[in-house]
C-alpha positions, 0 to 999 in steps of 0.5 A, spaced: 752 454 571 753 448 567 760 447 569 757 447 576 752 442 575 757 438 572 760 437 578 754 436 582 752 431 577 758 427 578 758 428 586 751 424 586 755 418 582 754 414 589 747 413 587 747 412 580 742 407 577 743 404 570 747 410 568 750 410 561 754 416 560 753 422 565 757 427 560 751 426 555 747 431 559 750 437 555 749 440 548 745 435 544 748 429 547 754 426 546 756 426 539 757 419 536 761 415 531 768 412 534 765 405 535 766 403 528 768 396 528 774 398 523 776 404 525 776 403 532 781 398 531 786 403 528 786 408 534 779 412 531 783 414 525 777 415 521 778 419 515 785 415 512 783 408 511 781 408 503 781 402 499 777 397 495 774 393 501 772 399 506 766 403 506 768 409 509 763 414 510 767 419 515 771 421 509 766 422 503 771 422 498 772 415 499 767 412 495 770 412 488 775 407 491 771 401 492 771 395 487 768 396 481 762 393 480 762 390 487 758 395 492 759 394 499 753 393 504 756 395 511 753 393 518 756 395 525 754 393 532 758 397 538 758 395 545 761 398 551 763 396 558 764 402 563 766 402 570 764 409 573 769 411 580 768 416 585 772 415 591 770 409 594 764 408 590 764 404 583 758 403 578 758 398 572 754 399 566 754 396 560 751 398 553 750 396 546 747 398 540 747 398 532 752 403 530 750 403 522 747 401 516 750 403 509 752 402 502 757 404 497 759 403 490 763 406 485 761 407 478 762 410 471 770 409 473 771 415 477 765 416 481 762 413 487 756 413 491 754 412 498 748 412 503 745 409 509 744 411 516 749 413 522 748 415 529 749 423 530 748 423 538 746 420 544 743 422 551 743 416 556 744 417 564 740 415 570 742 417 577 738 418 584 739 422 590 736 423 596 735 429 602 731 430 608 726 436 608 722 437 614 723 430 617 721 427 610 725 423 606 725 426 598 728 422 592 730 425 586 732 422 580 735 425 573 735 421 567 737 423 560 734 419 554 733 419 546 738 419 540 739 423 534 741 419 527 743 421 520 740 418 514 745 420 508 747 420 501 754 421 498 757 422 492 765 422 490 769 424 484 776 422 482 779 428 479 786 425 476 783 419 473 789 419 468 795 419 473 796 411 475 800 413 481 796 419 483 789 419 486 785 426 488 778 425 490 773 430 493 766 428 496 760 430 500 755 427 505 748 430 505 744 428 510 737 429 514 738 429 522 732 427 526 730 425 533 730 427 540 733 428 546 730 429 553 733 431 560 728 429 565 727 430 573 723 427 578 722 427 585 717 424 590 716 422 598 720 416 599 715 414 605 710 413 600 708 406 597 708 408 590 713 414 587 707 420 588 710 426 586 712 431 580 716 430 574 719 436 569 721 434 562 725 438 557 725 435 550 729 437 544 727 435 537 731 436 531 729 435 523 734 438 519 739 438 513 746 436 515 752 436 510 760 435 510 766 435 505 772 431 504 778 430 500 784 425 499 790 425 495 795 419 495 801 418 491 805 412 490 812 414 489 815 407 487 812 400 488 814 400 495 812 407 498 805 410 498 803 417 502 796 419 503 794 426 505 786 427 507 782 432 510 774 433 512 770 439 514 764 439 518 762 446 517 758 450 522 751 449 521 744 452 523 739 446 524 732 447 525 729 445 532 724 445 537 723 444 544 718 442 549 718 443 557 713 440 561 711 440 569 707 434 571 704 431 578 703 424 578 701 418 583 706 414 580 712 418 576 714 412 573 708 411 569 707 417 564 700 415 563 698 417 570 701 424 569 697 431 570 699 437 567 701 443 571 705 446 566 706 445 558 710 450 553 712 448 546 717 452 542 717 451 535 721 454 529 727 455 533 734 453 530 741 451 534 748 452 531 753 447 531 760 447 532 765 447 526 770 441 526 776 440 522 780 433 521 787 432 517 790 426 516 796 422 514 798 415 511 804 412 509 804 405 506 810 401 506 809 395 501 815 390 503 818 386 497 816 379 496 817 374 502 816 367 501 813 363 507 813 356 506 810 354 499 806 361 499 809 367 496 807 373 500 806 381 499 806 384 506 804 391 507 805 396 513 800 402 513 801 408 518 795 412 520 795 419 524 789 424 524 788 431 528 781 434 529 779 440 532 772 443 534 770 450 536 765 449 541 765 457 542 760 457 536 755 452 538 749 456 540 742 453 543 737 458 543 733 454 548 739 455 553 743 461 551 747 460 557 750 454 555 757 454 554 762 449 551 770 448 551 773 447 544 776 440 543 782 437 540 783 429 538 789 426 536 789 419 533 794 414 531 794 407 528 798 401 524 795 396 520 799 390 517 797 386 512 801 379 511 798 379 504 796 385 500 796 382 493 791 378 490 786 376 495 784 370 491 790 367 488 791 360 491 799 361 492 799 367 497 797 364 503 790 362 507 785 367 510 790 369 516 795 371 511 790 376 508 787 378 514 788 386 516 791 386 523 790 393 527 793 397 533 792 404 535 792 410 540 788 416 541 787 422 546 782 427 546 779 432 550 771 433 551 768 440 551 766 440 559 771 442 565 771 439 572 774 444 577 777 448 572 780 442 568 778 440 562 775 432 561 780 428 557 779 421 554 785 416 552 786 409 550 789 404 546 785 399 540 786 393 537 782 390 531 782 385 525 779 384 519 778 377 516 776 377 508 771 372 506 773 369 500 767 366 497 766 367 490 772 372 489 768 377 493 770 383 497 766 381 503 769 381 510 768 381 518 771 386 522 772 386 530 775 392 534 776 393 541 778 399 545 781 400 553 780 407 555 779 412 561 775 418 561 776 423 567 781 429 569 788 428 573 784 429 579 783 422 582 778 424 587 773 426 581 769 422 577 773 417 573 770 412 567 774 406 565 771 402 559 772 396 554 769 397 548 768 391 543 765 393 536 763 388 530 761 389 523 760 385 517 761 388 510 758 384 504 759 385 497 757 381 491 761 375 488 765 376 481 760 373 478 755 378 480 758 384 479 754 390 478 754 395 472 758 390 468 756 389 461 755 382 459 754 379 452 748 375 450 749 370 445 
């Protein structure tokens, strides 16, 4: 039934109103995360970028790689400009939000700590349709609202601290997922001066623990070649949830304060089962031999990144909709990062800010857990990005920008197609060298 409803929803695209994402109708909404200002420039290869300047909460093993005594505060913003097309009808819809706020630091030489707030899922759609019943014109409106976020704390540890050329780290995120998402349906007589009619509101609320694990192994074979292997697992988990279902009558369905309750039921003490996700990554960095450009002596580095994810949605269970069935998905991402100067950021003889910047490009393709007319929906796109160091007082602060151009839909051009442009901005702030944390100072 859900697959049939998906087709019906898309068929109503011609009357979309302020739509954001029709696909977020299903499950607990669309899972968030791919709009990070750094990784969105690298084709969304989220788990393979591990260094002293990058706060990577997608791979919890990465925190101990941050600069010693220099915690990083990261704040990200994301925006998306989408155009939905169905036949000769199109609708333009922009959206923007705060992506995350997080902090990470390394301590005691071999350990790392992180905490913050990041998105978990979001539901956001809005469309209307009309029909004639016994000569009366009836308007139907369907909306999806709400979001879920995760407050998390994380710990990582280096397991081979005695090998200078090799790193092996493991880590875990432990979070609390909270929030609610709702599917709302309204109907009213179009001939009325105010939208008098009925409303049906279905709301799921979650408050539950959530955890995931990560690891990475990096080995530098010689001064010019470094290889990294990465893995994360978000296991299937049972999360506490409750759901309320209400049917209301109102002289104005757009004003909840005027609702008269016809039916209301709340189910508490329930739980749903998440789908397990496994992600594997590979990186290779080539450190080019010293290159003298004008009066500067540069140390270029080229990094190749790739990751593969699989999610088994057959294990997903929603007790409040046992008939809901979702398809397993895969994701493949590639990214390339070029740093003209990968050495000392603060040396005066190795170039300006743009020589020390990080230039990123990438490509991704993945499937969604839904199908239209028997064909699974896919999403693919290209990405671009840049990271600019903020060289003030020898800190590891940086400004990061990521952009993407993509398309979502099926191979059937007559079905719903989404073309979008993403723009993501983030800032990472670290204290200066004179303000290093956990540094012993001699008092005279």
